[in-house]
N, C-alpha and C positions, 0 to 999 in steps of 0.2 A: 367589664372587670371591676372588682371592688378595689379599694385603695391599696390593700396589701398586694394583690395580684398585679396591679399596675406598677407598683414600686419594684416588684421582682422583674417584670417585663423590661422596665427602663434600665435596671441594673444589668440584665442580661445583654441588652443591646449595647450598652456602654462597654461591657466586657469584650464584646466582639470587636469593637473599634480598637480597644487596647491590645487585643491579640493580633489584629492586623498590623498595628504599629510594631509589635515585637517581631513579627515575621519580616517586615520591611527592614527593620534595624539589623537583624541577624543576617539577612540575605544580601544586603547592600555592600558595595565595594568602597564607596566614598566615605572618608572621615566626616564629610558634611552631613551624611545621613546616619552612619553607625556611631559616630562619636558626638557630634553636635546636636543630633536629633532634630534636624531642620525638615520636618515632615508632619503631616496631619492626616487623620483618617476619620471618616464620617459615614452615616447612613441617611438615605433620603427616601421618601415615599414615591409613588409612581408619578406624581405631579412635580417632583423636585423639591418638596418641603423637607427640611432637616428634621429628623426625629431622634438622632443620637450622635454623639461625637465623643472622642477621648479628649483629655486635657492636653492638647498639643499646642499648636502655634495660633494665637488669636487672629492674626492677619490672614492666615490661610482659611480658617474655619468660618469666620464671619463673611469673607468674600464669597466662599462657596455657598453659604446659606442665602446670600443675597442674589446670586446669579444662577444657581443650578436649574431653576425652573426654565429659564431661557435655553439652557444647554440641552435639556432632555425632551423638550416639547417638539412635536411635529417630526418625530423620528419613528420609524418602524423597527422597534427594538426586538431582537431575537436572542434566545439563549446562546451564550458563547460570544456575544458582542463585547468589545472593549473600545471605548472612545478615548482619544488622547488629544489634549490641547494645552496651549500656554498663552493664547492671545489675551493680553490684558484688557482689550476692548470687547471681548466676548466671554467675560466671566473669569478671566485669569487675574493675576496680580502684577507680576513682571515676568519677562521671558524665562529666567532661570527656574521659576516654579512651574513644573510640569504636572498636569493632573490626568489621572486615569479613572474612567468611570465605567462601571460594569453593571448591567441589570441583573435582578434576581427574580425568579418565577416559582410558583407552586401550581402544579397541575396546569401548566401552560399559561397561567394568568400572571401578567406583570404586576409585581407588588412593590417594586422600588429599585434602588440603586445603592451600590457601595462605591466609595470614591476615596482616593488618597491623592495628596499633593506633596511633592518633595522638591527641594532646591538642588539644582545641579551646577557644579562649579564651572562646567564647560557646556554652554548652550550655543556655541558657535560664533561668539563675538571675536573680533580681531584681537582684543586685549585679553591676556590670560585672566582667568577667574570670571570672565563674562559679566563684569560690572563696570563698563567703560564710562568715561566722562562723555556721554553721548548727547547728540542734539536731535536725533530722529530715532524712531522705533527700529528702523532697518539696521542701524549701527549696533544694536544691542544683541544681535544674534539671530538664531533661526526662529522664525515665526511659524507656529504650528496651529493652523486653524482647526476647529473640531473635526477630527477625521477618525475613521474606524481603523484601529491598529489590528484588531481581529474582527472578523465577520462570521458569526455562527461557528466560532472556534478556529477559523482558518486565518492565518496571518496574512496581512497585506505585504507581500514580499518587496514590492516596489517601495512602499513607505519605509520598511525596515532598512532597506539599502540606502535610501535617501537620508535617514536619520544617522546611520552608522558612518556614512561618508562625511557628514557635516559635524558629527559630535564625537565620534571615536568609540572604541570598545568599552571603556569604563562607564561612560554614560549609558550605553546600551545595556550593560550589566545592571546598572542601578534601575533602569526602566523595567528590566525583567524582575527585579526585586519588588518593584511597585505592582507589577502584574501578579506576582505570587501572593502579595498581601491582599489584593482584591479577590483572587481565587479562593483564598481561605475565608475571607469575609462572606462571599457568596455561599460557600458551603455551610458556614455556621448559621447564617440568617435564614437560609432555606430549610435547614433542619428545624430551627425554632418555629418558622411559619408553618411547616408541615405538621408539627405537633399541635399547634394551636388551631390550625385550620385557617384558610385565607380570610374568611369573613371576620373571625375573632381577631386575627392579626391586624387587619385594617382598622377595626374598631379601636384596638389598643393604641395604634399610631395616632388616630384622631383624638383619643382621650388624652394622650401624652401632650399633644399640642394645645388642646383646650385647657388642660391643667396648667401648662406653662403660661398660657395667656392669662388665666385667672390669677396666678401668682404675681405675674408682672404688673397687672392692673392694680392689684392690692399694694404691692411693694412700692411702686412708683408714686403712690399717694403721699409718701413721706416728703416729696418735693412740693413745697407750697406753690399754689397756683400763681402764675406771674410770668414775667419776661426777664430773661437773664442774658447778658451779652458779654463777650470777651474777644480780645484780639491778641494774637501772638505772631511772631515772625520767624521765618527761616533765614539763616545767615545769608545764603546765596544759592545760585543754581549751577555753579562751576564755570559760568561764562560771565556776562556783564550784569546779570540780575542780582541785586542785593536787597536785603531787608524785605523779603517777600511776605506780604500780609496774608494771614488766614483769619477771617472774622466769622464768628458764629453768634446766632441769636437762638435761644431756646425758649419757645413758648409752651408753657405748661398749663393744661386744662384739667378738668376732673377725670376725663377718660382717655386722654392721649397727650402726646407732646410732639412738637414739631421742631426739628433742628434745621435751621436755615443758614446757608453759608453766603448769603448776599453780602457784598463788600469785600469778598476775597479777591486777591489779585488775579489777573488773567494768567493762563498757562504761559510758560516761558520756554526759552530756547533749550535750557538744560533739562536734565532728566528727573527733576523733583516733581514733575506733574503726576497727578494721582487719578487713576480711573475711579469712577463712582463706586464700583464694587469694593475697592479698598477703603474709600471713605466710609462706606456703610459698615465695613468690618470694624473700623475704629470707633464709630458711634455705638454700634451694638456692644462692643467690649466695655465701653464706659458704663453703660446702663446695666449690663450684666453684673458689673461689680457691686451694684446696689441691691441686687436680688439675693435671697437667702441661698445658702450652699446647696440646699436640697432641690432647688428649682431645676427641672430637666433642661439640658442643653438642646433646645429645639426651636423651630421657627416661631412657635407660639409666643415665646417670651419677647420677640421683637415686634409683634403685631401692633402694639400701641405707639410705636415710634415711626414718625414720618420724616423723611429726609428730602431736602430740596437744595439745589446748588445751581448757579448759573452755568449754562453751557460754556465750554472752553475756558473755565477758570481752573486754578491750581488743583481743586479737589473734584473737578468733573471734567477732566481733560478729554480732548477729542483727538482721534487719529489724524495725523501720524506722530503726535507729540511723544517724546521720549519719556519713559516711565520707570526706569530701573531703580531710581532712588525714591520715587513716590511711594512705593510699597514699604520701604524700610525706614525712610526719614520723614517724609511728609505725614505718613500715618501716625508717627509719634507726636508730631506737632498738633495734629487734629485732636489727639487725646488730651494734650495740654490745654487746648482751647475749650474742650468740653468740660474738663474738670475745673478750669478757671472760671467758667460760667456757673457751674454747679456749686462752687465754693461760696458764691453769693447767696445761694438758697440754703445750703447745708454746711455752714461754717464749722459745725462740730463733727463733721464726718469726713470731709474731703481733705486729703493731704496736699502739701506743696508739690511743685513740679519735680518729677524724677529726671534722670539725665537727658531725656528727650532725643536720643539718637541711638542707633545700633552700632555706630563706629565700624562701618564696613571696610574690610581690608581684603583686596583681591591681588593675587600675585602669581607669577609663574613665568614660563617661557614656551613659545611655540616653535619647536625644532631649532635647536642651536647647532653648532658646527658638528656635534656628534649625533645629531638626530634626536636629542633628548627633548621631551615635551612634558610639561606638568602645569596643572591648574590648581590653585588653592584659593579658598574663600573662607572668611570667618567674620563673626561679629563679636564685639566685646561688651561686657557688662560695665555698669557704673553705679552711681548712688541713686537710691530712691528717695523721695521726698519725706521729710518728717511730717507728722500729722497729729491730730488731736489725741491719738491713743499712744503715741510713742515715737521714738526716733526712726529715721530711715535705715534701710539696710545697705551695706557697702558691697560694691563689686559684684552686682548681680544684673542679669537681664531683667527688663521690666516692660510692662504694658504690652505692646504689640508683638513682642517676641518672647518665646518661652524655650529658647534653645540653650544648650550648654556651651562652655568653651571647648575648644579642641585640646585634649590633654597634651602636655608638652611631649610626652613619650611618643604619642601617635604622630604628632606633627613632625618631630625630628626623624621618625622612622620612615615617613613617606616622602619627605621633601628635603631639599638641600638648604635647610634652615636650622638655626640654633637660637633658642630662647635665652637671652642674656639676663633678663630681669622680668619678674612677674610678681607684682606686689600691690597691696592696697595703697592708694594715693592719700596718705594721712592728711587730715585737715581740709580736704577739698569739699566736704559737705557744708552747707550753709548753717550758720549758728542760729540758735533759737531756744525756746524752752525745750523743744525737741528738735535736735539737729538733723540735717539731712545726712543720708549715707554718703560714704566716701566713694570716689571713683577708683580706678586702678591704673597701673602702669605696666605696659608690656613692651619689651624690646626684642626685636627680631634681628639677628645677625645673618646676613646673606652669605652662604658658602659658595655661591656661584652667581654670575650675572643673571639678572631677571628684570621683568617689567612689574611694576607695582601700581595699584590704583587705590586711592583713599576717597571714600565718600562718607563724610562725617558732618555732624551738625553740633550746635551749641559750642562753637569755637568763638563766636562773637557775642551772641545773646545768651546769657547765663540762665540756668533753670531758676525760676522765680520762687521766692518764699511766700508764706501766707501768715496773716495775723501778726505781722511784725517780725517774722522770721527773715533772716538774711538769705540772699540767693546763694546757690552753690557755685563753685568755681567752674568757669568754662574749661573745656578740654583743649588739648594742643597736640600737634603732630610735628615731629622733627626727624630729619635725616642727618646723622652725625652732628647733632645739636644745632643744625640750621633749621629755623622754623619753616614749616610747609603750610600751604593753604589747606582749608578744610576739605576741599575737593581738588584732587590733582592726579595726574598720571605721570610716572617718571621711570627712567631707566636707572637701575642700581647695579653696582659692581660688587664682586666678592669682597667681604670684609666690612662693607658698610652696615650701619646699624639704624634701623627704623624704630623710633620711639613714639608710642601712642599713649597719651595721658587722657583718660576719659573724665567726663564731668561728674561733679558731686551733685547730690539732690539738694533742693531748697530746704531751708529750715522753717519751722512752724512755731509761732508764738514768741 
């Protein structure tokens, strides 16, 4: 293909991913998917190399790009197959993120795979919202090893029964929505490949990845050759572990760079442990930010980047370490470390630290006296860091998450909750020539008794400033104005008010 034809091919593939996302959103039952957009869709070639994705959730997409080759290899794929998994040590992120993978064919030739990953508020944990303060993977819910949900179009009835027994009808409905998104993706990509022909299609995929590699190699030369180091810390693991260090060394050469996490603390009892697939997603995201907007989202752009981390450390956790918060919190701190190191090399490009947390809130009840059961989960935005080009943005999701808030109308319609306050936390961004963005304040009034879990960060260690800018304010959590730990699980009664104040971004200059 010439350059124009290749650009059209890439755009058509991205459009397929976007249409898959639209189907998933419209067909889903859960506010987590249809309102917060906590899902991602992508296309892979026959060896599991990423060649297209929509602009969905970075932690989903980067981890799939890192691990899909392992998932699809050594399997005898057939038309109508659909694989399901959520195992964080086999290419997943954490248990609530469930992935469905389906192959596509032209003239009986396997050409690749469509995949989507979505977050489910009920994945079978004992605590509502399935984000417990856990110390083992087993406590976090139902572990789904890579298994065929459909084989040649025929459902595995035993597996469906097992999933429905443990997860309930709403989660099964959302899984059906994921299956519908994949079915649409297969139809669209097979139509495209049939028109181009299998040979031309495969050549276009290879060209896309080669083009991405060439752009990455050229663009990353903006980083001066050298060694750059940075260390940051997580507040705690929800148990006895505090001030947990994540250390990174970036070695930049002419044709590649190595990201080494030697010096990072060992994995801990709590669930801030991070599988290597999630660590890779955070690293890939940071360097993707340095590439031009027109760079295709494909495996080729990651080829110049090599990642190493000691076994059984926080960012390369080993089974059976708990991982629920590694995906959402530790991934954010990895980003802070990468950008902190890169700021030494690129002081006129890199901004100060953003809020550095997803502010995870899970709540609900499993079968009260009237048999009522509900699960809810959301993340909250905060401030982004100020940078050389201007101030940070207030009250938005940043870095490894690209989800929305749950609209108040949707939340109050579905759950026994009332939002008492939802506003920008004025003055929480760090001061500087360009100030950090402000965090937000969100207050939940419980209309019935419930269980609630908070997994939050940057409550002790504030988002840092750069080039003389001040740090942003740390976040805080309160129940009826009584301070709560950053990570806690509690029982609440009707009339009580949970208040979450999210961190501001660091200032610059």
